[in-house]
All heavy atoms as a GROMACS GRO file, in nm:
protein
  620
    1MET      N    1  -8.179   6.750   6.219
    1MET     CA    2  -8.084   6.748   6.109
    1MET      C    3  -7.956   6.677   6.153
    1MET      O    4  -7.909   6.701   6.267
    1MET     CB    5  -8.049   6.890   6.070
    1MET     CG    6  -7.961   6.913   5.953
    1MET     SD    7  -7.919   7.076   5.892
    1MET     CE    8  -8.075   7.157   5.876
    2LYS      N    9  -7.913   6.583   6.075
    2LYS     CA   10  -7.788   6.505   6.110
    2LYS      C   11  -7.667   6.597   6.122
    2LYS      O   12  -7.662   6.694   6.030
    2LYS     CB   13  -7.774   6.401   6.009
    2LYS     CG   14  -7.675   6.297   6.056
    2LYS     CD   15  -7.694   6.167   5.969
    2LYS     CE   16  -7.600   6.063   6.047
    2LYS     NZ   17  -7.634   5.935   6.026
    3GLN      N   18  -7.576   6.570   6.204
    3GLN     CA   19  -7.458   6.652   6.214
    3GLN      C   20  -7.329   6.570   6.204
    3GLN      O   21  -7.320   6.459   6.246
    3GLN     CB   22  -7.451   6.726   6.358
    3GLN     CG   23  -7.561   6.821   6.376
    3GLN     CD   24  -7.549   6.896   6.509
    3GLN    OE1   25  -7.472   6.858   6.591
    3GLN    NE2   26  -7.636   6.988   6.528
    4PHE      N   27  -7.224   6.632   6.144
    4PHE     CA   28  -7.098   6.565   6.142
    4PHE      C   29  -6.992   6.665   6.180
    4PHE      O   30  -6.981   6.782   6.131
    4PHE     CB   31  -7.067   6.529   5.986
    4PHE     CG   32  -7.128   6.411   5.938
    4PHE    CD1   33  -7.262   6.420   5.891
    4PHE    CD2   34  -7.067   6.289   5.936
    4PHE    CE1   35  -7.332   6.307   5.836
    4PHE    CE2   36  -7.133   6.170   5.890
    4PHE     CZ   37  -7.261   6.183   5.838
    5PRO      N   38  -6.900   6.634   6.280
    5PRO     CA   39  -6.800   6.722   6.318
    5PRO      C   40  -6.705   6.740   6.201
    5PRO      O   41  -6.668   6.639   6.130
    5PRO     CB   42  -6.737   6.652   6.439
    5PRO     CG   43  -6.835   6.557   6.487
    5PRO     CD   44  -6.914   6.516   6.366
    6ALA      N   45  -6.649   6.853   6.183
    6ALA     CA   46  -6.560   6.881   6.068
    6ALA      C   47  -6.431   6.789   6.074
    6ALA      O   48  -6.387   6.734   5.966
    6ALA     CB   49  -6.512   7.031   6.073
    7LYS      N   50  -6.391   6.758   6.193
    7LYS     CA   51  -6.266   6.674   6.211
    7LYS      C   52  -6.297   6.528   6.160
    7LYS      O   53  -6.199   6.464   6.139
    7LYS     CB   54  -6.224   6.677   6.353
    7LYS     CG   55  -6.313   6.615   6.461
    7LYS     CD   56  -6.258   6.627   6.597
    7LYS     CE   57  -6.356   6.574   6.701
    7LYS     NZ   58  -6.348   6.433   6.728
    8ASP      N   59  -6.422   6.489   6.158
    8ASP     CA   60  -6.449   6.349   6.116
    8ASP      C   61  -6.492   6.333   5.975
    8ASP      O   62  -6.519   6.217   5.923
    8ASP     CB   63  -6.571   6.294   6.205
    8ASP     CG   64  -6.520   6.280   6.352
    8ASP    OD1   65  -6.406   6.281   6.384
    8ASP    OD2   66  -6.614   6.269   6.439
    9ILE      N   67  -6.485   6.438   5.895
    9ILE     CA   68  -6.548   6.431   5.760
    9ILE      C   69  -6.459   6.335   5.672
    9ILE      O   70  -6.511   6.261   5.595
    9ILE     CB   71  -6.555   6.565   5.695
    9ILE    CG1   72  -6.670   6.648   5.762
    9ILE    CG2   73  -6.575   6.562   5.543
    9ILE    CD1   74  -6.681   6.781   5.717
   10ALA      N   75  -6.324   6.336   5.684
   10ALA     CA   76  -6.240   6.261   5.609
   10ALA      C   77  -6.268   6.111   5.635
   10ALA      O   78  -6.258   6.030   5.538
   10ALA     CB   79  -6.102   6.294   5.634
   11ARG      N   80  -6.297   6.074   5.755
   11ARG     CA   81  -6.322   5.936   5.789
   11ARG      C   82  -6.472   5.893   5.753
   11ARG      O   83  -6.492   5.771   5.728
   11ARG     CB   84  -6.309   5.909   5.928
   11ARG     CG   85  -6.156   5.900   5.984
   11ARG     CD   86  -6.148   5.870   6.121
   11ARG     NE   87  -6.157   6.004   6.190
   11ARG     CZ   88  -6.199   6.020   6.313
   11ARG    NH1   89  -6.228   5.916   6.387
   11ARG    NH2   90  -6.199   6.135   6.367
   12ASN      N   91  -6.562   5.989   5.745
   12ASN     CA   92  -6.703   5.949   5.722
   12ASN      C   93  -6.758   6.011   5.598
   12ASN      O   94  -6.874   6.045   5.594
   12ASN     CB   95  -6.786   6.006   5.842
   12ASN     CG   96  -6.749   5.936   5.969
   12ASN    OD1   97  -6.716   5.815   5.968
   12ASN    ND2   98  -6.750   6.014   6.083
   13THR      N   99  -6.668   6.030   5.494
   13THR     CA  100  -6.727   6.101   5.366
   13THR      C  101  -6.841   6.032   5.313
   13THR      O  102  -6.941   6.093   5.282
   13THR     CB  103  -6.604   6.105   5.268
   13THR    OG1  104  -6.498   6.175   5.325
   13THR    CG2  105  -6.648   6.181   5.149
   14THR      N  106  -6.833   5.897   5.294
   14THR     CA  107  -6.946   5.820   5.240
   14THR      C  108  -7.076   5.838   5.322
   14THR      O  109  -7.180   5.861   5.268
   14THR     CB  110  -6.917   5.672   5.231
   14THR    OG1  111  -6.794   5.656   5.151
   14THR    CG2  112  -7.030   5.591   5.170
   15ASP      N  113  -7.063   5.831   5.457
   15ASP     CA  114  -7.190   5.854   5.538
   15ASP      C  115  -7.243   5.997   5.517
   15ASP      O  116  -7.358   6.020   5.511
   15ASP     CB  117  -7.145   5.839   5.686
   15ASP     CG  118  -7.105   5.692   5.722
   15ASP    OD1  119  -7.140   5.598   5.641
   15ASP    OD2  120  -7.044   5.676   5.820
   16LEU      N  121  -7.150   6.092   5.510
   16LEU     CA  122  -7.195   6.240   5.488
   16LEU      C  123  -7.272   6.241   5.357
   16LEU      O  124  -7.385   6.295   5.353
   16LEU     CB  125  -7.079   6.326   5.489
   16LEU     CG  126  -7.104   6.470   5.442
   16LEU    CD1  127  -7.194   6.542   5.546
   16LEU    CD2  128  -6.968   6.548   5.427
   17TRP      N  129  -7.214   6.194   5.248
   17TRP     CA  130  -7.294   6.200   5.121
   17TRP      C  131  -7.422   6.135   5.119
   17TRP      O  132  -7.520   6.175   5.068
   17TRP     CB  133  -7.203   6.147   5.003
   17TRP     CG  134  -7.067   6.213   4.983
   17TRP    CD1  135  -6.957   6.160   4.946
   17TRP    CD2  136  -7.037   6.362   4.993
   17TRP    NE1  137  -6.857   6.250   4.939
   17TRP    CE2  138  -6.907   6.380   4.968
   17TRP    CE3  139  -7.103   6.470   5.032
   17TRP    CZ2  140  -6.843   6.500   4.971
   17TRP    CZ3  141  -7.050   6.594   5.029
   17TRP    CH2  142  -6.910   6.610   5.011
   18THR      N  143  -7.422   6.018   5.186
   18THR     CA  144  -7.541   5.931   5.195
   18THR      C  145  -7.653   6.019   5.267
   18THR      O  146  -7.760   6.021   5.226
   18THR     CB  147  -7.517   5.799   5.256
   18THR    OG1  148  -7.425   5.727   5.188
   18THR    CG2  149  -7.649   5.721   5.269
   19ALA      N  150  -7.609   6.069   5.383
   19ALA     CA  151  -7.709   6.142   5.465
   19ALA      C  152  -7.759   6.268   5.384
   19ALA      O  153  -7.872   6.302   5.397
   19ALA     CB  154  -7.640   6.182   5.598
   20ALA      N  155  -7.664   6.335   5.323
   20ALA     CA  156  -7.704   6.460   5.244
   20ALA      C  157  -7.791   6.434   5.134
   20ALA      O  158  -7.873   6.523   5.085
   20ALA     CB  159  -7.571   6.529   5.197
   21THR      N  160  -7.795   6.307   5.078
   21THR     CA  161  -7.899   6.284   4.970
   21THR      C  162  -8.042   6.275   5.027
   21THR      O  163  -8.136   6.297   4.952
   21THR     CB  164  -7.863   6.150   4.902
   21THR    OG1  165  -7.865   6.041   4.990
   21THR    CG2  166  -7.735   6.151   4.829
   22LEU      N  167  -8.051   6.238   5.159
   22LEU     CA  168  -8.182   6.225   5.212
   22LEU      C  169  -8.232   6.358   5.278
   22LEU      O  170  -8.358   6.388   5.265
   22LEU     CB  171  -8.175   6.118   5.329
   22LEU     CG  172  -8.136   5.980   5.285
   22LEU    CD1  173  -8.112   5.899   5.404
   22LEU    CD2  174  -8.228   5.921   5.184
   23ALA      N  175  -8.147   6.443   5.334
   23ALA     CA  176  -8.180   6.572   5.396
   23ALA      C  177  -8.058   6.649   5.420
   23ALA      O  178  -7.946   6.589   5.428
   23ALA     CB  179  -8.254   6.531   5.531
   24PRO      N  180  -8.071   6.782   5.441
   24PRO     CA  181  -7.952   6.863   5.466
   24PRO      C  182  -7.874   6.801   5.589
   24PRO      O  183  -7.934   6.759   5.684
   24PRO     CB  184  -8.010   7.002   5.488
   24PRO     CG  185  -8.142   7.000   5.412
   24PRO     CD  186  -8.194   6.858   5.426
   25VAL      N  187  -7.736   6.824   5.582
   25VAL     CA  188  -7.653   6.777   5.689
   25VAL      C  189  -7.576   6.901   5.744
   25VAL      O  190  -7.525   6.977   5.668
   25VAL     CB  191  -7.562   6.668   5.646
   25VAL    CG1  192  -7.468   6.619   5.752
   25VAL    CG2  193  -7.639   6.550   5.588
   26THR      N  194  -7.563   6.908   5.877
   26THR     CA  195  -7.484   7.023   5.932
   26THR      C  196  -7.348   6.970   5.955
   26THR      O  197  -7.328   6.859   6.007
   26THR     CB  198  -7.549   7.059   6.071
   26THR    OG1  199  -7.687   7.099   6.049
   26THR    CG2  200  -7.481   7.173   6.128
   27ILE      N  201  -7.254   7.055   5.920
   27ILE     CA  202  -7.106   7.031   5.951
   27ILE      C  203  -7.083   7.134   6.069
   27ILE      O  204  -7.101   7.250   6.063
   27ILE     CB  205  -7.024   7.074   5.825
   27ILE    CG1  206  -7.063   7.001   5.707
   27ILE    CG2  207  -6.875   7.044   5.873
   27ILE    CD1  208  -7.046   6.852   5.703
   28THR      N  209  -7.028   7.067   6.182
   28THR     CA  210  -7.001   7.143   6.296
   28THR      C  211  -6.850   7.162   6.310
   28THR      O  212  -6.774   7.076   6.276
   28THR     CB  213  -7.063   7.071   6.425
   28THR    OG1  214  -6.999   6.945   6.440
   28THR    CG2  215  -7.209   7.063   6.409
   29LYS      N  216  -6.818   7.276   6.376
   29LYS     CA  217  -6.676   7.288   6.421
   29LYS      C  218  -6.677   7.356   6.563
   29LYS      O  219  -6.757   7.455   6.585
   29LYS     CB  220  -6.612   7.394   6.329
   29LYS     CG  221  -6.469   7.398   6.342
   29LYS     CD  222  -6.390   7.461   6.224
   29LYS     CE  223  -6.244   7.458   6.247
   29LYS     NZ  224  -6.174   7.512   6.134
   30HIS      N  225  -6.614   7.292   6.657
   30HIS     CA  226  -6.616   7.331   6.797
   30HIS      C  227  -6.762   7.324   6.849
   30HIS      O  228  -6.814   7.419   6.916
   30HIS     CB  229  -6.554   7.467   6.817
   30HIS     CG  230  -6.411   7.475   6.764
   30HIS    ND1  231  -6.308   7.397   6.824
   30HIS    CD2  232  -6.357   7.549   6.668
   30HIS    CE1  233  -6.201   7.431   6.761
   30HIS    NE2  234  -6.221   7.512   6.667
   31ARG      N  235  -6.837   7.224   6.796
   31ARG     CA  236  -6.979   7.200   6.836
   31ARG      C  237  -7.076   7.314   6.795
   31ARG      O  238  -7.192   7.316   6.844
   31ARG     CB  239  -6.991   7.184   6.998
   31ARG     CG  240  -6.915   7.066   7.034
   31ARG     CD  241  -6.932   7.045   7.184
   31ARG     NE  242  -6.855   6.924   7.230
   31ARG     CZ  243  -6.859   6.873   7.340
   31ARG    NH1  244  -6.946   6.921   7.435
   31ARG    NH2  245  -6.778   6.777   7.380
   32LYS      N  246  -7.034   7.397   6.701
   32LYS     CA  247  -7.125   7.492   6.650
   32LYS      C  248  -7.149   7.470   6.497
   32LYS      O  249  -7.051   7.437   6.435
   32LYS     CB  250  -7.067   7.639   6.661
   32LYS     CG  251  -7.065   7.689   6.804
   32LYS     CD  252  -6.998   7.819   6.815
   32LYS     CE  253  -7.107   7.922   6.775
   32LYS     NZ  254  -7.059   8.064   6.784
   33ALA      N  255  -7.273   7.478   6.456
   33ALA     CA  256  -7.307   7.458   6.320
   33ALA      C  257  -7.231   7.562   6.232
   33ALA      O  258  -7.241   7.685   6.264
   33ALA     CB  259  -7.456   7.472   6.301
   34ARG      N  260  -7.163   7.522   6.128
   34ARG     CA  261  -7.086   7.608   6.044
   34ARG      C  262  -7.125   7.605   5.894
   34ARG      O  263  -7.120   7.704   5.826
   34ARG     CB  264  -6.936   7.576   6.052
   34ARG     CG  265  -6.876   7.597   6.189
   34ARG     CD  266  -6.882   7.746   6.219
   34ARG     NE  267  -6.816   7.760   6.356
   34ARG     CZ  268  -6.821   7.873   6.418
   34ARG    NH1  269  -6.879   7.983   6.369
   34ARG    NH2  270  -6.757   7.882   6.535
   35PHE      N  271  -7.159   7.483   5.843
   35PHE     CA  272  -7.198   7.459   5.702
   35PHE      C  273  -7.319   7.366   5.695
   35PHE      O  274  -7.336   7.292   5.794
   35PHE     CB  275  -7.079   7.409   5.629
   35PHE     CG  276  -6.960   7.491   5.635
   35PHE    CD1  277  -6.859   7.463   5.729
   35PHE    CD2  278  -6.944   7.603   5.557
   35PHE    CE1  279  -6.745   7.545   5.740
   35PHE    CE2  280  -6.837   7.681   5.556
   35PHE     CZ  281  -6.726   7.647   5.654
   36VAL      N  282  -7.381   7.370   5.582
   36VAL     CA  283  -7.485   7.272   5.552
   36VAL      C  284  -7.456   7.210   5.418
   36VAL      O  285  -7.427   7.286   5.316
   36VAL     CB  286  -7.627   7.334   5.555
   36VAL    CG1  287  -7.736   7.238   5.508
   36VAL    CG2  288  -7.658   7.398   5.683
   37VAL      N  289  -7.459   7.081   5.415
   37VAL     CA  290  -7.444   7.005   5.284
   37VAL      C  291  -7.576   6.947   5.249
   37VAL      O  292  -7.653   6.888   5.333
   37VAL     CB  293  -7.348   6.891   5.305
   37VAL    CG1  294  -7.329   6.808   5.172
   37VAL    CG2  295  -7.207   6.949   5.348
   38MET      N  296  -7.622   6.967   5.121
   38MET     CA  297  -7.745   6.911   5.072
   38MET      C  298  -7.726   6.871   4.924
   38MET      O  299  -7.630   6.918   4.860
   38MET     CB  300  -7.861   7.018   5.095
   38MET     CG  301  -7.841   7.140   5.010
   38MET     SD  302  -7.973   7.257   5.037
   38MET     CE  303  -7.926   7.326   5.193
   39SER      N  304  -7.825   6.802   4.871
   39SER     CA  305  -7.824   6.762   4.738
   39SER      C  306  -7.847   6.893   4.646
   39SER      O  307  -7.903   6.991   4.691
   39SER     CB  308  -7.936   6.658   4.706
   39SER     OG  309  -8.063   6.725   4.714
   40VAL      N  310  -7.797   6.883   4.526
   40VAL     CA  311  -7.816   6.996   4.428
   40VAL      C  312  -7.964   7.008   4.408
   40VAL      O  313  -8.011   7.128   4.399
   40VAL     CB  314  -7.738   6.962   4.300
   40VAL    CG1  315  -7.784   7.063   4.190
   40VAL    CG2  316  -7.594   6.966   4.324
   41GLU      N  317  -8.040   6.908   4.398
   41GLU     CA  318  -8.179   6.920   4.371
   41GLU      C  319  -8.256   7.000   4.482
   41GLU      O  320  -8.335   7.083   4.457
   41GLU     CB  321  -8.258   6.782   4.358
   41GLU     CG  322  -8.203   6.704   4.239
   41GLU     CD  323  -8.072   6.630   4.254
   41GLU    OE1  324  -8.017   6.625   4.369
   41GLU    OE2  325  -8.015   6.578   4.154
   42ARG      N  326  -8.217   6.969   4.605
   42ARG     CA  327  -8.275   7.045   4.727
   42ARG      C  328  -8.228   7.182   4.720
   42ARG      O  329  -8.312   7.276   4.743
   42ARG     CB  330  -8.238   6.966   4.858
   42ARG     CG  331  -8.313   7.038   4.978
   42ARG     CD  332  -8.286   6.962   5.104
   42ARG     NE  333  -8.335   6.821   5.099
   42ARG     CZ  334  -8.453   6.787   5.152
   42ARG    NH1  335  -8.525   6.881   5.201
   42ARG    NH2  336  -8.494   6.666   5.147
   43TYR      N  337  -8.104   7.210   4.693
   43TYR     CA  338  -8.056   7.343   4.687
   43TYR      C  339  -8.123   7.432   4.581
   43TYR      O  340  -8.172   7.545   4.599
   43TYR     CB  341  -7.902   7.341   4.666
   43TYR     CG  342  -7.850   7.486   4.636
   43TYR    CD1  343  -7.820   7.574   4.742
   43TYR    CD2  344  -7.819   7.521   4.504
   43TYR    CE1  345  -7.784   7.699   4.722
   43TYR    CE2  346  -7.773   7.652   4.486
   43TYR     CZ  347  -7.749   7.732   4.592
   43TYR     OH  348  -7.704   7.867   4.567
   44GLU      N  349  -8.137   7.373   4.458
   44GLU     CA  350  -8.206   7.441   4.346
   44GLU      C  351  -8.349   7.471   4.382
   44GLU      O  352  -8.399   7.580   4.349
   44GLU     CB  353  -8.189   7.362   4.222
   44GLU     CG  354  -8.051   7.367   4.168
   44GLU     CD  355  -8.026   7.273   4.044
   44GLU    OE1  356  -8.109   7.190   4.015
   44GLU    OE2  357  -7.923   7.294   3.987
   45ALA      N  358  -8.420   7.379   4.449
   45ALA     CA  359  -8.555   7.403   4.484
   45ALA      C  360  -8.566   7.507   4.588
   45ALA      O  361  -8.655   7.594   4.588
   45ALA     CB  362  -8.618   7.282   4.540
   46LEU      N  363  -8.470   7.518   4.680
   46LEU     CA  364  -8.463   7.612   4.783
   46LEU      C  365  -8.448   7.754   4.723
   46LEU      O  366  -8.515   7.853   4.763
   46LEU     CB  367  -8.356   7.581   4.888
   46LEU     CG  368  -8.321   7.679   5.002
   46LEU    CD1  369  -8.450   7.674   5.095
   46LEU    CD2  370  -8.202   7.641   5.070
   47VAL      N  371  -8.344   7.773   4.643
   47VAL     CA  372  -8.312   7.900   4.575
   47VAL      C  373  -8.409   7.948   4.479
   47VAL      O  374  -8.426   8.065   4.454
   47VAL     CB  375  -8.166   7.914   4.523
   47VAL    CG1  376  -8.072   7.892   4.646
   47VAL    CG2  377  -8.144   7.824   4.411
   48SER      N  378  -8.478   7.853   4.411
   48SER     CA  379  -8.577   7.893   4.316
   48SER      C  380  -8.714   7.918   4.377
   48SER      O  381  -8.813   7.972   4.304
   48SER     CB  382  -8.592   7.791   4.207
   48SER     OG  383  -8.655   7.671   4.250
   49GLY      N  384  -8.734   7.882   4.497
   49GLY     CA  385  -8.860   7.895   4.558
   49GLY      C  386  -8.955   7.781   4.527
   49GLY      O  387  -9.081   7.782   4.566
   50ALA      N  388  -8.904   7.691   4.444
   50ALA     CA  389  -8.997   7.578   4.402
   50ALA      C  390  -8.983   7.463   4.510
   50ALA      O  391  -8.900   7.387   4.508
   50ALA     CB  392  -8.953   7.521   4.266
   51THR      N  393  -9.072   7.472   4.606
   51THR     CA  394  -9.073   7.367   4.701
   51THR      C  395  -9.214   7.317   4.724
   51THR      O  396  -9.318   7.370   4.690
   51THR     CB  397  -9.032   7.435   4.843
   51THR    OG1  398  -9.034   7.332   4.946
   51THR    CG2  399  -9.116   7.548   4.882
   52SER      N  400  -9.217   7.196   4.772
   52SER     CA  401  -9.358   7.127   4.788
   52SER      C  402  -9.403   7.156   4.932
   52SER      O  403  -9.504   7.096   4.974
   52SER     CB  404  -9.339   6.976   4.770
   52SER     OG  405  -9.247   6.925   4.858
   53GLN      N  406  -9.335   7.231   5.014
   53GLN     CA  407  -9.369   7.258   5.149
   53GLN      C  408  -9.468   7.379   5.150
   53GLN      O  409  -9.457   7.473   5.073
   53GLN     CB  410  -9.259   7.279   5.235
   53GLN     CG  411  -9.168   7.168   5.251
   53GLN     CD  412  -9.050   7.191   5.340
   53GLN    OE1  413  -9.014   7.304   5.371
   53GLN    NE2  414  -8.976   7.092   5.377
   54PHE      N  415  -9.563   7.387   5.240
   54PHE     CA  416  -9.658   7.490   5.262
   54PHE      C  417  -9.704   7.483   5.406
   54PHE      O  418  -9.694   7.378   5.474
   54PHE     CB  419  -9.765   7.491   5.164
   54PHE     CG  420  -9.860   7.369   5.167
   54PHE    CD1  421  -9.979   7.375   5.244
   54PHE    CD2  422  -9.828   7.254   5.100
   54PHE    CE1  423 -10.055   7.268   5.257
   54PHE    CE2  424  -9.912   7.145   5.105
   54PHE     CZ  425 -10.033   7.151   5.187
   55SER      N  426  -9.752   7.596   5.445
   55SER     CA  427  -9.803   7.596   5.580
   55SER      C  428  -9.961   7.619   5.580
   55SER      O  429 -10.008   7.678   5.500
   55SER     CB  430  -9.742   7.701   5.670
   55SER     OG  431  -9.771   7.833   5.619
   56VAL      N  432 -10.029   7.553   5.684
   56VAL     CA  433 -10.170   7.571   5.694
   56VAL      C  434 -10.198   7.584   5.842
   56VAL      O  435 -10.151   7.518   5.926
   56VAL     CB  436 -10.238   7.444   5.646
   56VAL    CG1  437 -10.393   7.448   5.666
   56VAL    CG2  438 -10.203   7.410   5.506
   57ASP      N  439 -10.284   7.689   5.862
   57ASP     CA  440 -10.331   7.710   6.010
   57ASP      C  441 -10.418   7.591   6.042
   57ASP      O  442 -10.510   7.558   5.967
   57ASP     CB  443 -10.406   7.836   6.017
   57ASP     CG  444 -10.459   7.871   6.155
   57ASP    OD1  445 -10.465   7.780   6.234
   57ASP    OD2  446 -10.492   7.990   6.171
   58VAL      N  447 -10.398   7.528   6.151
   58VAL     CA  448 -10.468   7.408   6.178
   58VAL      C  449 -10.619   7.433   6.193
   58VAL      O  450 -10.702   7.352   6.153
   58VAL     CB  451 -10.417   7.345   6.322
   58VAL    CG1  452 -10.507   7.225   6.366
   58VAL    CG2  453 -10.279   7.309   6.315
   59ALA      N  454 -10.656   7.548   6.237
   59ALA     CA  455 -10.800   7.600   6.251
   59ALA      C  456 -10.866   7.597   6.111
   59ALA      O  457 -10.984   7.573   6.098
   59ALA     CB  458 -10.809   7.720   6.318
   60ASN      N  459 -10.781   7.622   6.003
   60ASN     CA  460 -10.838   7.637   5.867
   60ASN      C  461 -10.791   7.525   5.780
   60ASN      O  462 -10.802   7.534   5.655
   60ASN     CB  463 -10.794   7.765   5.801
   60ASN     CG  464 -10.839   7.887   5.889
   60ASN    OD1  465 -10.952   7.880   5.938
   60ASN    ND2  466 -10.756   7.986   5.906
   61MET      N  467 -10.739   7.418   5.839
   61MET     CA  468 -10.690   7.300   5.754
   61MET      C  469 -10.808   7.237   5.682
   61MET      O  470 -10.907   7.204   5.740
   61MET     CB  471 -10.618   7.200   5.846
   61MET     CG  472 -10.555   7.088   5.779
   61MET     SD  473 -10.480   6.965   5.891
   61MET     CE  474 -10.342   7.061   5.958
   62PRO      N  475 -10.785   7.211   5.554
   62PRO     CA  476 -10.888   7.133   5.478
   62PRO      C  477 -10.908   6.994   5.544
   62PRO      O  478 -10.815   6.940   5.593
   62PRO     CB  479 -10.822   7.117   5.338
   62PRO     CG  480 -10.726   7.223   5.325
   62PRO     CD  481 -10.680   7.245   5.467
   63GLU      N  482 -11.032   6.956   5.534
   63GLU     CA  483 -11.071   6.820   5.608
   63GLU      C  484 -10.979   6.709   5.561
   63GLU      O  485 -10.937   6.621   5.648
   63GLU     CB  486 -11.217   6.794   5.585
   63GLU     CG  487 -11.285   6.725   5.698
   63GLU     CD  488 -11.434   6.720   5.682
   63GLU    OE1  489 -11.503   6.823   5.680
   63GLU    OE2  490 -11.486   6.607   5.665
   64GLU      N  491 -10.962   6.695   5.427
   64GLU     CA  492 -10.877   6.578   5.383
   64GLU      C  493 -10.727   6.586   5.429
   64GLU      O  494 -10.670   6.484   5.456
   64GLU     CB  495 -10.889   6.564   5.227
   64GLU     CG  496 -10.836   6.682   5.143
   64GLU     CD  497 -10.929   6.794   5.122
   64GLU    OE1  498 -11.048   6.800   5.184
   64GLU    OE2  499 -10.891   6.891   5.057
   65LEU      N  500 -10.680   6.707   5.444
   65LEU     CA  501 -10.551   6.720   5.492
   65LEU      C  502 -10.538   6.690   5.636
   65LEU      O  503 -10.443   6.624   5.681
   65LEU     CB  504 -10.501   6.861   5.466
   65LEU     CG  505 -10.346   6.895   5.502
   65LEU    CD1  506 -10.257   6.800   5.427
   65LEU    CD2  507 -10.314   7.040   5.464
   66GLY      N  508 -10.645   6.731   5.710
   66GLY     CA  509 -10.650   6.693   5.859
   66GLY      C  510 -10.659   6.550   5.884
   66GLY      O  511 -10.581   6.494   5.961
   67ALA      N  512 -10.729   6.475   5.790
   67ALA     CA  513 -10.736   6.326   5.806
   67ALA      C  514 -10.605   6.263   5.771
   67ALA      O  515 -10.561   6.172   5.852
   67ALA     CB  516 -10.840   6.275   5.698
   68LEU      N  517 -10.527   6.314   5.670
   68LEU     CA  518 -10.398   6.261   5.645
   68LEU      C  519 -10.302   6.286   5.763
   68LEU      O  520 -10.219   6.202   5.795
   68LEU     CB  521 -10.343   6.327   5.509
   68LEU     CG  522 -10.393   6.272   5.382
   68LEU    CD1  523 -10.342   6.369   5.271
   68LEU    CD2  524 -10.343   6.132   5.362
   69PHE      N  525 -10.305   6.404   5.819
   69PHE     CA  526 -10.221   6.443   5.929
   69PHE      C  527 -10.250   6.346   6.051
   69PHE      O  528 -10.160   6.300   6.108
   69PHE     CB  529 -10.250   6.585   5.966
   69PHE     CG  530 -10.173   6.636   6.088
   69PHE    CD1  531 -10.040   6.661   6.079
   69PHE    CD2  532 -10.232   6.645   6.212
   69PHE    CE1  533  -9.963   6.702   6.188
   69PHE    CE2  534 -10.153   6.685   6.322
   69PHE     CZ  535 -10.024   6.710   6.313
   70ASP      N  536 -10.377   6.332   6.077
   70ASP     CA  537 -10.416   6.243   6.191
   70ASP      C  538 -10.365   6.098   6.168
   70ASP      O  539 -10.306   6.044   6.257
   70ASP     CB  540 -10.564   6.235   6.211
   70ASP     CG  541 -10.625   6.364   6.264
   70ASP    OD1  542 -10.546   6.445   6.314
   70ASP    OD2  543 -10.742   6.384   6.247
   71THR      N  544 -10.375   6.049   6.047
   71THR     CA  545 -10.326   5.920   6.013
   71THR      C  546 -10.177   5.913   6.032
   71THR      O  547 -10.116   5.810   6.088
   71THR     CB  548 -10.361   5.882   5.872
   71THR    OG1  549 -10.506   5.877   5.863
   71THR    CG2  550 -10.312   5.734   5.832
   72GLY      N  551 -10.107   6.011   5.988
   72GLY     CA  552  -9.956   6.012   5.992
   72GLY      C  553  -9.914   6.011   6.137
   72GLY      O  554  -9.820   5.944   6.169
   73VAL      N  555  -9.980   6.090   6.219
   73VAL     CA  556  -9.947   6.103   6.360
   73VAL      C  557  -9.967   5.964   6.430
   73VAL      O  558  -9.879   5.918   6.510
   73VAL     CB  559 -10.016   6.213   6.434
   73VAL    CG1  560 -10.002   6.205   6.584
   73VAL    CG2  561  -9.974   6.352   6.381
   74LYS      N  562 -10.079   5.904   6.406
   74LYS     CA  563 -10.110   5.770   6.462
   74LYS      C  564 -10.007   5.667   6.419
   74LYS      O  565  -9.959   5.594   6.501
   74LYS     CB  566 -10.249   5.724   6.424
   74LYS     CG  567 -10.361   5.800   6.485
   74LYS     CD  568 -10.495   5.757   6.441
   74LYS     CE  569 -10.618   5.851   6.491
   74LYS     NZ  570 -10.735   5.821   6.426
   75ASN      N  571  -9.974   5.669   6.291
   75ASN     CA  572  -9.872   5.564   6.242
   75ASN      C  573  -9.734   5.593   6.303
   75ASN      O  574  -9.666   5.499   6.328
   75ASN     CB  575  -9.864   5.576   6.085
   75ASN     CG  576  -9.985   5.523   6.018
   75ASN    OD1  577 -10.060   5.444   6.083
   75ASN    ND2  578 -10.011   5.561   5.891
   76HIS      N  579  -9.695   5.725   6.316
   76HIS     CA  580  -9.575   5.750   6.380
   76HIS      C  581  -9.560   5.687   6.517
   76HIS      O  582  -9.461   5.638   6.548
   76HIS     CB  583  -9.550   5.899   6.374
   76HIS     CG  584  -9.428   5.944   6.449
   76HIS    ND1  585  -9.297   5.932   6.403
   76HIS    CD2  586  -9.409   5.991   6.577
   76HIS    CE1  587  -9.212   5.974   6.484
   76HIS    NE2  588  -9.270   6.011   6.592
   77PHE      N  589  -9.662   5.720   6.595
   77PHE     CA  590  -9.652   5.671   6.737
   77PHE      C  591  -9.672   5.517   6.755
   77PHE      O  592  -9.642   5.462   6.852
   77PHE     CB  593  -9.748   5.749   6.825
   77PHE     CG  594  -9.697   5.889   6.850
   77PHE    CD1  595  -9.762   6.000   6.787
   77PHE    CD2  596  -9.586   5.913   6.924
   77PHE    CE1  597  -9.711   6.127   6.808
   77PHE    CE2  598  -9.540   6.039   6.947
   77PHE     CZ  599  -9.597   6.152   6.880
   78ARG      N  600  -9.733   5.457   6.647
   78ARG     CA  601  -9.747   5.313   6.654
   78ARG      C  602  -9.619   5.241   6.594
   78ARG      O  603  -9.600   5.119   6.605
   78ARG     CB  604  -9.858   5.267   6.564
   78ARG     CG  605  -9.988   5.271   6.629
   78ARG     CD  606 -10.096   5.194   6.548
   78ARG     NE  607 -10.214   5.280   6.539
   78ARG     CZ  608 -10.281   5.301   6.432
   78ARG    NH1  609 -10.250   5.245   6.324
   78ARG    NH2  610 -10.383   5.382   6.437
   79GLY      N  611  -9.531   5.330   6.531
   79GLY     CA  612  -9.405   5.271   6.470
   79GLY      C  613  -9.431   5.213   6.340
   79GLY      O  614  -9.350   5.146   6.287
   80SER      N  615  -9.540   5.254   6.273
   80SER     CA  616  -9.567   5.205   6.133
   80SER      C  617  -9.489   5.280   6.032
   80SER      O  618  -9.457   5.394   6.045
   80SER     CB  619  -9.714   5.214   6.100
   80SER     OG  620  -9.790   5.150   6.194
   0.00000   0.00000   0.00000
């Protein structure tokens, strides 16, 4: 998760908003995480429980999901 020190927010406001549209951003104070900034859409999905994330035990992973996972890992390490 990207982090912004609280003391730098005034100088980096645009960077903060840009980063928060992509993923939650941590605001730190004295090097400790204090707040999280995220888009309203992400927040509403979080509090409503409507998320596209789910977990699967690798041993019980459906074959087609395993193939997608393998392709994603290979592409990541190839830099694709």
